[in-house]
C-alpha positions in Angstrom: -0.1 0.1 0.2 2.8 2.4 0.8 4.1 2.1 -2.4 1.1 2.5 -4.2 1.0 6.3 -2.4 4.6 7.3 -3.0 4.1 5.6 -6.8 0.4 8.1 -7.0 2.6 11.2 -5.0 5.8 10.7 -7.8 3.1 10.9 -10.1 1.3 14.1 -9.0 3.9 15.5 -8.1 6.0 14.9 -11.7 2.3 15.7 -13.6 2.9 19.6 -11.9 6.5 20.3 -12.8 5.5 19.4 -16.1 6.1 22.1 -18.8 8.5 23.8 -16.3 9.4 26.0 -18.9 5.8 27.2 -20.3 4.7 28.2 -16.3 7.9 29.8 -14.8 8.8 31.8 -18.7 5.5 32.1 -20.7 5.1 31.7 -24.0 5.6 35.4 -25.0 8.2 37.4 -24.3 8.5 41.4 -24.5 10.7 42.6 -27.8 12.4 45.4 -27.8 13.6 47.9 -30.0 15.9 50.7 -29.7 16.8 53.0 -32.5 18.9 55.8 -33.1 17.7 58.4 -33.5 14.7 57.3 -30.8 11.1 58.2 -32.6 10.9 55.5 -35.4 8.3 53.1 -36.1 8.6 49.6 -35.9 6.1 47.1 -38.2 7.0 43.4 -37.8 6.0 41.2 -40.8 3.5 39.5 -38.4 1.2 42.7 -38.0 2.2 43.7 -34.8 3.5 47.6 -34.7 4.8 50.0 -32.1 4.4 53.4 -33.5 7.6 55.2 -31.9 10.8 53.7 -30.5 12.0 53.0 -28.0 9.5 50.8 -27.4 8.5 46.8 -26.6 6.2 44.5 -29.1 4.6 41.6 -26.9 5.5 38.4 -29.4 5.8 35.0 -29.1 8.8 33.1 -28.2 8.3 30.3 -30.8 7.8 33.2 -33.4 9.9 34.5 -36.4 9.8 37.5 -38.2 10.8 40.7 -40.0 10.9 44.1 -38.5 10.7 47.1 -41.0 11.9 50.4 -39.2 11.1 53.8 -40.5 11.4 57.3 -39.6 11.2 60.5 -41.8 14.8 61.4 -43.1 16.3 57.9 -42.6 16.9 55.4 -45.0 14.5 52.1 -44.2 15.9 49.6 -41.7 14.8 45.7 -41.4 15.8 43.6 -38.4 15.1 39.6 -39.3 14.1 38.1 -35.4 15.1 34.3 -35.0 14.8 32.3 -31.9 17.2 29.8 -30.3 17.2 27.9 -27.1 17.2 30.4 -24.3 19.9 29.6 -21.1 16.8 29.2 -18.9 15.1 27.3 -21.4 17.4 24.4 -21.9 17.2 24.2 -18.4 13.2 24.3 -17.9 14.2 21.0 -20.5 15.8 19.2 -18.4 14.3 19.4 -15.4 11.6 18.2 -17.4 12.5 15.4 -18.8 14.4 14.7 -15.5 11.0 15.3 -13.2 8.6 15.4 -15.4 9.4 13.3 -18.4 9.2 13.6 -22.0 5.1 14.7 -21.7 6.3 18.1 -20.0 9.5 18.8 -22.9 7.5 18.2 -25.5 4.9 21.1 -23.8 7.3 23.2 -23.5 8.3 22.5 -27.3 5.3 22.7 -28.8 4.3 25.9 -27.2 8.3 27.8 -27.6 8.8 28.6 -24.0 11.8 27.4 -23.8 13.1 29.5 -26.3 14.5 33.5 -26.8 14.2 35.8 -29.7 17.0 37.3 -30.9 18.1 39.9 -31.2 16.4 41.2 -27.9 16.7 43.7 -27.6 17.1 45.3 -31.3 19.4 48.3 -31.1 18.7 49.7 -34.8 21.7 53.2 -36.2 19.5 54.6 -38.3 21.5 56.4 -41.5 20.0 59.7 -43.1 18.8 59.6 -46.4 21.4 60.5 -49.4 20.2 63.1 -50.6 20.8 63.9 -54.9 22.6 67.5 -54.8 20.3 68.9 -57.9 22.4 69.9 -61.0 23.1 73.1 -61.6 20.0 74.3 -63.6 21.8 75.9 -66.6 20.8 79.4 -67.3 18.5 79.5 -71.3 20.8 80.2 -74.0 21.1 83.6 -75.0 17.9 83.9 -78.0 19.7 85.5 -81.1 17.2 89.1 -81.8 16.8 89.3 -85.3 18.8 92.5 -86.4 16.9 95.6 -88.0 16.9 94.7 -91.7 19.2 97.5 -93.1 17.2 100.6 -94.4 17.2 100.7 -98.1 19.2 103.9 -99.3 17.8 106.1 -101.3 19.7 106.3 -104.6 21.0 102.6 -104.5 
């Protein structure tokens, strides 16, 4: 009977600890953007927007996307954001496998809780737009005015 109780307690403990990264880290994270100069607009390929940098956008940890950064007078910049297994995510995964088993690890993999977005923060230096100097406008060519016809000379 004692062994049945021990097994039941062990199973309950394992179930409560499964998906550790999902519980401790969550499936979303704040992706931060910093620009020089500040005040740029950010739009992700998923449609999330930030009206003025610096800012943070709540994104799923498992997402991968491109961010377009714009500001009047500056070249448009793009940042490719990917995900990677984070140090905390790897530790959570190891804890899942040791304590919670494969089920908890599977939940963390499927939810992306063990991942971090990179780069985070995204630090972007915007380049001023290159202005093309207008070619000097040439002065109009002088027009030749017709010289008056020589006056007829009397007696000629």
